[in-house]
N, C-alpha and C positions, 0 to 999 in steps of 0.2 A: 504493500500500500504506500509506503514511504517513497519507493522508487517511482511509483506512478505519479504521486503528487509532485515529486521533484521534476519529473519530465514535463509537467504542465508549464513551468516557468522557463521560457526561452529568452525572455528579456525583462528588464525593469524599466520603469518610467521615473526619471529624475525630475521632480517638480521644480527644482532650481530655486532662484531667488524670488521672493514675494514682491514683485514690482508690477506696475500697471503696463499694459501693452504699449501705450504711447511713450513709455520711458525705456523701452528695450534698446533703441538705437543709442540713447544717451549712455546707458550702462555698458553697452557693447563697446562704445568708444573709450569709456573710462577704463574698463578692465583690459582692453587691448593695449592701451597706453601703459598701464601698470605692468602688464606681462612683458611687453617689449622692454620697458625700463629694467625689469628684473633680469631678463636674459642678457641685454647689452651691458648693463652695469656689472653683473657678475663675470661676464666674459672679459670685460675690461680689467677687472681685478686679476683674473687668471693671466691675462696677457702681460700686465705690468710685473707681476711676480716672476713670470718666465723670462722677461727681457732684462730686468734690472738685477744685477748680481748682488746689490745691497739688500735685496729682499729675499735672498736665499738663506733664510733662517728658519728654525723650527716653527715659530709663530706664523710666518707667512706660508710655510708649507701646509700647516693645518688650515689656514685661511683659504688657500687655493682649493682644497678639497671641500671646504664648507661652501664656497661659491659655486662649485660644480653641483653639490648636493642641492643648493637652493634653486638652481636652474631646473634640475630634474624634478624636485618636489613640486614646484609650480606647474611644470609641464604635465604632471600626472592629472591635474584637475582642471586647470584654467582653459586649455584648448577645447575640451568638451563643453565647458560652461559657455565659452564664446560661440561655439557652434550652435548650441541650444538657443542662445539669445538671437542669433542671426537667422536661423532657419526654423526655430520652434520645433525642431526634431528632438523630443525629450527622451526617446528610448535609447537604451544601451543593452547590448546582448548580455546574456548570463555570463559567458566567458569573459567578455570585456569588463563586466562589473567585478568579477572575482579578481581579474588581473589588476584593475585599478585599486582595489582594496589592498592587494599585496604590495604594490609599489608605493602607495601612500604610507603604509605602516613602515615599510623598509626605509624610505628617505626621512620620515619623521624620527625614527629611532637613530638613524645614522647622524642626523643633525644633533641629536642629544649627546651622542658619544663624542662627536668632533668638538662640540662646545666644551665638553668636560676635559678633553685632551688639551684644549687651549687654556683652560683654567689651570691645569697642572703645569703647563709651560710657564704661565705668569707666576705661579707659586714658586717654582724653582728659580726663575729669573730674579725675583725680588727677595725671597727668603734665603736663598743659597746662591748668590751671584758668583762667588768664586768657583763653584762646582758646576755652573750652568753648562759650560761646553762639554764637560765629561758626562754629565747626567743626560742632557737632551742630545744624545748622539743621533746620527742619521739612522742607525739601525733601530733605536728605540722609537723614533718618530714613525718610521715605516711600519714597525710592529703595531703601534697604537692605531694607526689608520687601518691596517689590514684586519686587526681584531675587531675594530668598529664595523667594518664591512661584513665580516663573517657573522658576528652576533646579530647585527641588524637584519641580515638576510635570514638567519635561522628563526628569529622571532617572527618576522613577517610570514615565513613559510609555515610555521606552526599555526598561526592564526588563520591563514588561508586554507590549509588542509582541514582544520576543524570547521571552517565555514562551508567548505565545499561538500562536507558530508551531510549537511542539514537539508531538510525538505522545505520547500516554499509552496504554499497553497494558493488560494485565490488572489490574495492581496499582493500585488507586486509594484506598488507605488512607493517610491522612496522620497520622503519629504525633505530632500536635500539636493545640492547641486553636484554631489559626487556620491560614490558608493561608500558611505560611512559604515564602519563595522557595526557600531551600536544600532544604527537605523536598520541594517539588514537583519540583525538578530531579532529585532522586534517583529519582523515580518515572517519569521520562520514558525512553522507549526511543529517543529521538533523540540526536543528537550535541549535547551542551550545552557544548562548549568555548568557543564564542562568548559564551554566557551567563556562563561563569566569568570570562572576560577582562573583560567589561563590569562584572561585580560587583566585580572587583578595582580597575579604573580608576575607576569611579563611586564606590566606597567610599573611595578615596583622596581624590577631589574633594569628596565630600559629608560625610565623617566625619573622616578623618585630617587633611586640610588645615585645616578649621576648628579641629580640636583643637590643632594646632600653632600656629595663630594665637592661640588662647586662652592657650596656654602662654607664647608670646612676650609677649603683653599683660600677663599676670600677672608674668612675669619683670621687665618694665619697671616695673610697679607696685610690686613688692617692692623693686626697687632705689631707686625714688623714695621709698618709705615710710621706708626705713632711713637715708635722708639727712636726714629731718626730725629735728631735735634734740629736740623736745618729745614726751613720751609722750602728751600730749593730741592732737597731730597724728597720731601713729601710730594711736591708738585711733579717731579720726574716720575715717581712711582705711580701716582694717580694717572698721569698721562699715558703710561704704558698699559693701564688696565681699563681706562675709560671706555674705549670702543668695545672691548669684549664684554664689559659689564652691561653696557647698553643693549647688546645683543641678547645676553642672558635674561635681562628684564623683559624684553619684547617677547622672546621665545616662550619662556616659562609663564609669563603673565597671560599669554594667550591660551596656554594649556590649562592653567588654573581656571580661567574664565569659561573654557569649553567643557572640561571634564570634572572639575572639583567644586564648582559652586553648588549650593543647595538646589535640589530639584525644583523648588517653588520658583526660583529665579531663572531656571534653565528652560525657558520656553523655546518653541521651535524657532522663532525669530532671533532670540538671543543666541541659540546654537549656530544659526547660519551666520550671524554677524561675527561671532567669535571665530568661526571657521574661515571666514573671509580674511580676518586679521591674521590668522595662523598660516593660511596657505598662500595668500596673495600679498598682503601688506608687509609682513615681516621680511620675507625674502627680497622684496623690492627695496626696503629701507637699509638692509645690510650694506650694500655698496656705498650708500651715502654716509653711513656711520663710519665706515673704515676709510673713506676718502677724505671726508671733511674734518674728522677728528684726528687724523693720523698724518703727521708731517712726512713720514717716510713714503707713504702712498702718494701724497701730494707732490713730493719731490720727484718720484718716479714718473708721475703723470706729466709734470712740467718738463722733465727731461725728454720724454717721448714726443711731446708736442713741439719742443725746441728742435728736435731732430727732423721732424716732418716739415717744419717751417724752413729749416736750413736746406733740405734737399729740394723742396718746392721752388726755392729761390735760385 
C-alpha cells in the first residue's frame, strides 16, 4: 500500500512567495539582481584570492571555499524560484525535489563547517600568533575543508535517503519556494519519527556544535583582546575578526529565526521571509562584508583594477 501511495506523487507544487500577480515582475527583477550580485560578487572574491599572492593565507583559503559554497547554495533554490515567478510553472518533479533537498542541506551544512574553520583560524591567529604558521599549515587547512565536504555530504545523504523512503499521498502542495525538508515531512503519510530524530541529532552535529565552537573561539579571542594594553592592538585584533563575525551573525541569526523561534511566531510567512534571508540575502551580503571591511581585499581589488587600466591604456 505504501509503495502504491508513493507512486501517486510524481511531482510537487511549490507555492512560492505570497505576492500579488501584479508584483511578480517586480520581485523577479529584484531577486534576479540579488542572485547575479551573489554569483558575480563571490566569483570576484575567488578571482582576487587566486590572483593576489598576498591573499594566499589560510583565512582566504577558507574564504574562497565559502564563496564557492555561497554561489552553489543560492543556485540550489533561486533559479527555480525565478523560473516560477517568470512562467508561473510551480511544479517540480519528485526526483528534482529530492535532489534539491539534498543539495540544500549539503551546502547549508558545508557553510556551517567552513565558518567554524574560519573561526578556528582567527582563534589561532590572535591567541597563539607565534605558532600560527606551524599550526595552520597547508595540510591542516586542506584537511579541514575536505572533512567539511565529507561530513556535509554524509549528513545530506542521510536525510535524503530517509526522505526518499517515505510515502506521499494526496496532498503534494509545498507551501514554500523550495523543497524544504520540514515542509515535505508534513506532507508524508508515513511515520516520520525516525526523520525527526535524525534532524535533531544531525542538527546538533552540523549546526549547534559548530556554533558552540565559534562561541568558545570568540570567547577566547575576546579574553585575549582585552588583555592587550594598547588600543592599537585591540583595534588590529577586532579588524581581523570583524568581517567573519558579521558573517556568523547573519548566518546563524537567520537559522535561529527559521528553525528555533517558538512555533507561535513561526508562521508560514515568517518561515518564507527567514528562508529568503538565509538563502538569498546572506550569500549576497558576504562579498560586500569581506570587500568593504577588509583592507587586504580592497587592496587586491585596487591592484586588479590598476592592472586593467594600465593594459587598456
